[in-house]
Steps between C-alpha positions, in 0.01 A plus 500: 500500500307390807562331832355162594411350838869405504746790459608514134837645399484613137801546276426853380851642496709262711871583501657153491852616580377693803296201617803270488722764667258523795483119526881479506507749788230327704619140463797554733239496779228303322672221301307335216496176303354417160348157427459372145315164482614320185462174308812366328334527158470878548877516450423458129251789486605834350383677817768359730795689346316828544415409860868432569592847366232664715596311816862607449383858561334403832818572694295581810390135545655319796438180306317377192357149527416303186247244627564228244308188408740269312487129416866416563840631606600577141209744466580653838866552404399655167281756676782570747737569210253730330446710811875507562479828302277646771698764694289548818525224760279216386407139572350235275264302721435152359154470653438139395862389532602198713640698797198730536272198454685314775455795736126506423477125565655564839254783563212262423590309819394813692155491340558751219478333160616742231600219264143447378507845335657567162563808293529874542322515837751272672798663329393848613439368852850351516660821372306709752651278768858599426442863397299577814800420722669836441288713262260776599311474170471240224395549137378212283458494124471238225780387267314539170461880477609599148472874576700475825717781631650597836202725579273200563661397833567868581131592461396199705741579785486880517160536675615251764847647554418873491437593868260777394271233350580186702267251329528132591377342177512620141340327200615583148252561217557564131347524155509156335548619141753406234535825306715345223247223430197719585353235733345526847576213739419436867236244403458325835432833672298663221291199404481306825583671830364849427152382386501224763547746788207706369289184459578398858377837628177458299444144626573575864273804485747743657873566479689320778797697629748246358353537148508879538868467593586274203310722256699801621812363328555592136669164433458255791669215308834675452802307623677823594475615860705604801455477875674552831674212676238473777226451241705245304536258792130521586364384162331166432608468136278299261697219340345534152390761241277659762808663655419861404138492622604300807771752591256791456259320733781468756583869461131583548503297821832621642564860387312825566355645176693826540828302488417342160559656158524414130747653255495561126778297333421627149447282192587136560566219258583141597482142373141393449346172610302269271137421585611158630289265711446397864872435544658799322453838336222753548237240590713367786556859615127579488411190702756568772403868524131413527547241776721740696240775462219276626709397799589854607138618453385221731773577755472878505133574427336164581346477152315170459606323180263239353438332166201731443723801571756376245236447229362851547852646517592337170200661325577844650869467413426424133271801467746741663801354313322550165429862593872540581599359161281758328676772697847367417400473134396867495826603671699293249325654199560850639874426545538295177591189702438145383217334690367152421153528646402143404811355667428690822135388496624142464738549793233626741277205407786266588575689821132485602502119482787497748301716743277196545773237487754675727215618724382140547856399589506779759174376656658155544818645654437856625804521728733578210877490478714758675857485619523593870654842568862531609403602854339160554784325317761667722297404805510135389870504407733762644762644263333338196552816292867517594550133406327559166719805438813299582403233244440762229831676567693172492338394173591834343860477615553145374636451150 
């Protein structure tokens, strides 16, 4: 057990019942919301039933918002019916539905174009809009966690709600291992981001403060985090798969280090992505993460990115990633876990090609894609959050 640059809360002997009891007592003065971004197809995953059971034990939540991406009203209604079994107050937010889309078209007239963004980033941004109206703290977690239980949101929220601690942002981390199948996962972090961050330090020649900050997190790509309301409305949220790195960059910019922590969520199993290509899967994720990382390095530490830098970075990344694979192989042998070393070598070779390709795209368009924070949005259109909330409530009440 050791501390990092960011305060790390380990689960050594956490009393879950006591944790939830304290949260229930505090939320009368510090109300909380839980956001679960979700694709319609995740309704068919085995994880969602378990998540429903866990959320039913989160009686302390002022509201639970399911930030849904659905193709049509039939899908929206099906998700509404499923979460009809949810006991705490809840709302299904049809993020790409016609009424929300119409509101965003209207907002575009004020110079804020959110319609050009698609996916989890926009859905989380929309949900933050309505939860930040009345909540002191907001927890966010994915909808594909097979090993979900009510302690996940409780662990995320406790360090923010407990007055003795009073953190403003908490990032969850976990062991990405399937014990039953004896497999280690977390491939994008293990095989791409972790060695890439080290390679960037080597190429730059020193460790910029932003990289030091990112490397302080045990699992910077986790989709599980919590924050206070004031932080939530001051975030420029990336509109793509770079959301986790982009949000950490915003936290780095906006929050004092002593008000940031990370918390052990235990062993975590979820649905795993295929390798994919430029438009989907792990490759799409890698590309978006890399472009976001280059942008924030340029913004925060004024690192000059060039084609020569990218070529050298690719070589360094491959060397460090291969060293990591050897380490993971040794750990797997020691724990009798399955580890396909050839497959992982193949993956890092594929990822390395996208360092050049995605990096070249970044050089052509270095500004990037970020949704403006809610403070700016509210400045452009007064009561926009309240109007959005009204639409969501009406859509949930209609049959």
